[in-house]
C-alpha positions as CSV (number, residue, x, y, z in Angstrom):
1,X,-46.2,29.6,-58.8
2,X,-44.3,27.4,-61.7
3,X,-45.4,23.6,-61.7
4,X,-43.2,21.3,-61.9
5,X,-43.2,18.3,-63.9
6,X,-42.2,15.1,-62.0
7,X,-42.0,12.4,-64.8
8,X,-42.1,12.5,-68.5
9,X,-41.9,9.4,-70.8
10,X,-42.5,9.0,-74.6
11,X,-44.8,6.4,-74.5
12,X,-45.3,5.7,-78.4
13,X,-43.9,7.4,-81.3
14,X,-44.9,11.2,-81.0
15,X,-47.0,10.8,-77.6
16,X,-45.9,11.5,-74.5
17,X,-47.2,10.8,-71.0
18,X,-46.8,13.8,-68.1
19,X,-47.2,13.9,-64.6
20,X,-47.3,17.1,-62.7
21,X,-46.9,18.4,-59.2
22,X,-50.8,20.1,-58.9
23,X,-52.1,18.8,-55.2
24,X,-55.2,21.0,-55.1
25,X,-56.0,20.0,-58.7
26,X,-55.6,16.1,-57.7
27,X,-57.9,16.5,-54.7
28,X,-60.7,17.6,-56.9
29,X,-60.1,16.1,-60.3
30,X,-63.1,13.7,-61.7
31,X,-63.0,11.0,-64.6
32,X,-63.7,13.1,-67.9
33,X,-62.4,16.7,-67.0
34,X,-59.6,18.4,-68.5
35,X,-56.7,21.3,-68.0
36,X,-55.5,23.9,-69.5
37,X,-51.6,24.3,-69.5
38,X,-49.5,27.4,-70.4
39,X,-45.5,26.5,-71.0
40,X,-43.5,29.8,-70.1
41,X,-45.0,33.5,-70.5
42,X,-44.9,34.0,-74.0
43,X,-46.6,30.3,-74.6
44,X,-50.0,29.0,-75.7
45,X,-53.0,27.8,-73.6
46,X,-54.2,24.4,-74.7
47,X,-56.7,22.0,-73.1
48,X,-55.4,18.9,-71.8
49,X,-57.7,15.9,-70.9
50,X,-57.0,14.4,-67.5
51,X,-55.4,11.2,-67.8
52,X,-54.9,10.0,-64.8
53,X,-54.8,11.5,-60.9
54,X,-53.4,10.9,-57.7
55,X,-55.3,12.7,-54.5
56,X,-52.5,11.0,-52.2
57,X,-49.4,11.9,-54.1
58,X,-50.6,15.3,-55.3
59,X,-50.2,14.1,-59.2
60,X,-52.3,14.6,-62.0
61,X,-51.2,12.6,-65.4
62,X,-51.9,14.2,-69.2
63,X,-51.1,12.6,-72.4
64,X,-50.2,14.3,-75.6
65,X,-49.3,14.0,-79.4
66,X,-46.9,16.3,-80.9
67,X,-49.1,17.6,-83.0
68,X,-49.1,21.4,-83.3
69,X,-46.0,24.1,-82.3
70,X,-46.9,24.0,-78.1
71,X,-47.4,20.6,-78.3
72,X,-44.1,19.6,-80.0
73,X,-42.6,22.5,-77.8
74,X,-43.7,20.5,-74.7
75,X,-42.1,17.0,-75.9
76,X,-39.2,18.7,-75.5
77,X,-39.3,19.3,-71.4
78,X,-38.5,16.6,-69.3
79,X,-38.7,15.8,-65.5
80,X,-37.4,18.4,-63.5
81,X,-38.8,21.7,-65.9
82,X,-41.7,23.2,-65.0
83,X,-44.7,24.8,-66.3
84,X,-46.1,28.1,-66.1
85,X,-49.7,27.7,-65.8
86,X,-51.4,24.3,-64.9
87,X,-55.3,25.1,-64.2
88,X,-58.2,22.8,-63.5
89,X,-59.9,20.5,-63.1
90,X,-62.6,22.3,-65.6
91,X,-65.2,20.8,-67.8
92,X,-68.0,18.7,-66.3
93,X,-66.7,15.2,-65.2
94,X,-68.4,12.2,-66.5
95,X,-71.9,10.9,-64.9
96,X,-70.8,7.2,-63.2
97,X,-74.2,6.1,-62.0
98,X,-74.7,2.0,-61.5
99,X,-75.8,-0.1,-64.7
100,X,-75.5,-2.9,-66.5
101,X,-72.6,-3.5,-68.6
102,X,-70.5,-0.4,-69.7
103,X,-68.7,-0.9,-72.9
104,X,-65.8,2.2,-73.3
105,X,-64.1,2.6,-76.3
106,X,-61.2,4.6,-76.9
107,X,-59.0,5.1,-79.9
108,X,-55.8,6.6,-80.6
109,X,-54.6,9.1,-78.0
110,X,-58.2,8.8,-76.6
111,X,-57.3,5.5,-74.6
112,X,-55.8,8.0,-72.3
113,X,-59.4,9.9,-71.7
114,X,-61.5,6.8,-71.1
115,X,-59.1,5.2,-68.5
116,X,-60.4,7.3,-65.7
117,X,-63.9,6.5,-66.7
118,X,-63.5,3.1,-66.9
119,X,-61.9,3.0,-63.4
120,X,-64.6,5.1,-62.3
121,X,-67.2,2.5,-63.4
122,X,-65.1,-0.5,-62.2
123,X,-64.9,1.4,-58.8
124,X,-68.9,1.4,-58.5
125,X,-69.2,-2.3,-59.2
126,X,-70.0,-2.0,-63.2
127,X,-68.8,-4.4,-65.1
128,X,-66.6,-2.6,-67.4
129,X,-65.9,-4.1,-71.5
130,X,-63.0,-2.2,-72.9
131,X,-62.6,-1.4,-76.4
132,X,-58.7,0.0,-77.4
133,X,-57.3,0.4,-81.2
134,X,-54.6,2.2,-82.7
135,X,-53.5,2.3,-86.8
136,X,-50.6,-0.8,-85.4
137,X,-49.6,-2.7,-82.3
138,X,-47.0,-0.1,-81.8
139,X,-49.0,2.8,-81.3
140,X,-51.0,1.3,-78.7
141,X,-50.9,2.5,-75.3
142,X,-52.4,2.0,-71.7
143,X,-53.4,-1.4,-72.7
144,X,-51.9,-2.9,-68.9
145,X,-53.8,0.0,-67.5
146,X,-56.7,-0.6,-69.2
147,X,-56.4,-4.5,-68.2
148,X,-56.7,-3.6,-64.3
149,X,-59.7,-1.9,-65.2
150,X,-61.9,-3.5,-67.3
151,X,-63.8,-7.0,-66.9
152,X,-62.8,-7.7,-70.7
153,X,-60.5,-5.9,-73.0
154,X,-60.3,-6.5,-76.7
155,X,-57.8,-5.1,-79.0
156,X,-58.0,-4.1,-82.4
157,X,-55.2,-2.8,-84.8
158,X,-56.2,-1.1,-88.4
159,X,-52.8,-3.9,-89.6
160,X,-53.9,-6.7,-88.0
161,X,-50.3,-6.2,-86.0
162,X,-52.1,-7.4,-82.5
163,X,-55.6,-7.9,-81.5
164,X,-58.5,-8.2,-83.9
165,X,-57.5,-6.8,-87.7
166,X,-60.2,-3.9,-88.2
167,X,-61.6,-1.3,-86.5
168,X,-63.1,-0.7,-82.6
169,X,-66.7,-0.8,-83.9
170,X,-66.4,-4.1,-85.0
171,X,-66.2,-5.5,-81.9
172,X,-68.7,-3.0,-80.4
173,X,-71.3,-4.3,-83.2
174,X,-70.7,-7.9,-82.2
175,X,-71.2,-7.1,-78.7
176,X,-74.1,-5.6,-79.1
177,X,-75.5,-8.2,-81.4
178,X,-74.6,-10.2,-78.3
179,X,-76.6,-11.9,-75.3
180,X,-75.6,-9.8,-72.9
181,X,-77.5,-6.4,-72.2
182,X,-75.3,-3.6,-72.6
183,X,-77.0,-0.2,-70.9
184,X,-73.9,2.7,-71.6
185,X,-71.2,3.1,-74.3
186,X,-68.6,5.9,-73.5
187,X,-66.0,6.5,-76.6
188,X,-63.1,8.9,-77.1
189,X,-60.9,9.0,-79.6
190,X,-60.6,10.6,-83.0
191,X,-64.2,12.2,-84.8
192,X,-64.5,9.6,-87.4
193,X,-64.6,7.2,-84.7
194,X,-66.8,8.5,-82.5
195,X,-69.2,9.2,-85.4
196,X,-68.6,5.4,-86.7
197,X,-69.6,4.5,-82.9
198,X,-72.2,6.8,-82.3
199,X,-74.2,5.2,-86.1
200,X,-73.1,1.8,-84.8
201,X,-75.1,1.8,-81.3
202,X,-77.8,4.2,-82.8
203,X,-80.0,0.9,-84.0
204,X,-80.1,-0.4,-80.5
205,X,-80.9,2.3,-78.4
206,X,-77.9,2.2,-76.7
207,X,-76.6,5.4,-74.6
208,X,-74.0,6.5,-76.4
209,X,-71.4,9.5,-74.7
210,X,-68.9,11.1,-76.5
211,X,-66.7,13.5,-75.4
212,X,-65.8,16.4,-78.2
213,X,-62.6,17.3,-75.8
214,X,-60.4,17.7,-79.1
215,X,-62.1,20.6,-80.8
216,X,-61.2,22.9,-77.7
217,X,-59.4,25.7,-77.9
218,X,-59.4,28.5,-75.0
219,X,-61.0,25.9,-73.1
220,X,-62.9,28.4,-70.7
221,X,-66.2,29.3,-73.4
222,X,-64.2,32.5,-74.3
223,X,-63.5,32.0,-78.1
224,X,-66.5,30.1,-79.2
225,X,-64.1,28.1,-81.4
226,X,-65.6,24.7,-80.0
227,X,-69.1,25.1,-80.8
228,X,-71.2,22.0,-81.6
229,X,-74.7,21.4,-82.7
230,X,-76.3,19.1,-80.3
231,X,-79.3,17.8,-80.5
232,X,-80.3,21.0,-82.8
233,X,-78.9,23.5,-80.0
234,X,-75.6,25.1,-80.2
235,X,-73.4,24.0,-76.9
236,X,-69.5,25.0,-76.1
237,X,-67.5,21.8,-75.9
238,X,-65.4,23.2,-73.1
239,X,-67.7,24.5,-70.5
240,X,-71.5,22.7,-71.6
241,X,-69.3,19.6,-72.3
242,X,-66.9,17.9,-72.7
243,X,-69.1,15.0,-72.6
244,X,-72.5,14.7,-74.6
245,X,-75.4,12.6,-76.1
246,X,-73.4,10.5,-79.4
247,X,-76.6,10.5,-81.3
248,X,-77.4,14.3,-81.3
249,X,-73.8,15.4,-82.7
250,X,-73.6,16.9,-85.6
251,X,-70.7,15.0,-86.5
252,X,-70.8,17.0,-89.9
253,X,-70.2,20.4,-88.4
254,X,-68.1,18.9,-85.8
255,X,-65.5,17.3,-88.5
256,X,-65.3,20.7,-90.6
257,X,-64.9,23.0,-87.6
258,X,-62.1,20.4,-86.4
259,X,-60.2,21.6,-89.7
260,X,-60.9,25.8,-89.7
261,X,-57.3,26.3,-87.9
262,X,-55.5,23.8,-89.9
263,X,-53.2,26.0,-91.8
264,X,-52.4,28.6,-88.9
265,X,-51.4,25.4,-87.0
266,X,-49.4,24.2,-89.8
267,X,-47.8,27.5,-90.1
268,X,-47.4,28.1,-86.3
269,X,-45.5,25.0,-86.1
270,X,-43.1,25.7,-89.1
271,X,-42.0,29.0,-87.5
272,X,-41.3,26.7,-84.4
273,X,-39.1,24.7,-86.5
274,X,-37.3,27.6,-88.2
275,X,-36.7,29.6,-84.8
276,X,-35.1,26.2,-83.6
277,X,-32.9,25.5,-86.5
278,X,-34.6,22.8,-88.3
279,X,-36.7,24.0,-91.1
280,X,-35.6,24.2,-95.2
281,X,-35.8,27.7,-95.9
């Protein structure tokens, strides 16, 4: 049974928001989980984090960036089109427990999956401070939605076009050095950002969680591509995670593995462009 696309918009350059009619998934989804989709019979299966879900409307929202062949193809679809497969919710949900102040840090596309986590903490009464960042103001996403679920919201841009001129970790460090007790930091974004967040929080002894969703390929534990070293033990991001203790993640190994299929992904993208008449061959 095809899954109908109810809405599709480009929210910032190369980043798109897609709302899917998937009532069974919407009823069971929790913050921190992901789905796997396939565009058509010959398409690649790709995992995408769940950015939002509405059990009453039966919808699931996902955010994706045009990076490879499949996300490029996905960006050409619009409301009224359908996906062949849309499977989930998968992965372990975020642990949402009563605590002191929780800081949610989202970078780039990572702002989308950090949103339902911030919302879940806010819903049970935790104070939520959110820090979201991007390279420039035009690439910031979901600022309004993050404001709605945050007691305090800080914005950073690498080029200084909005908010703090610098990185999310600059603001995080100031918060940790302040008087307010922070019991948990949750960070989702580029691997280099999450590694830096872990480095900033470690001296303060603050529990820090990161989502390693970006390394997943198959999404079911079968391909083994998402192997990560956590606390000296091999874990699979898709079935053991995607969230892990940031202070135990071997980020050097993680970042090396993220580069493993770069050439193949680039070749697939070039072939896709040629098939659609857009190459320079």
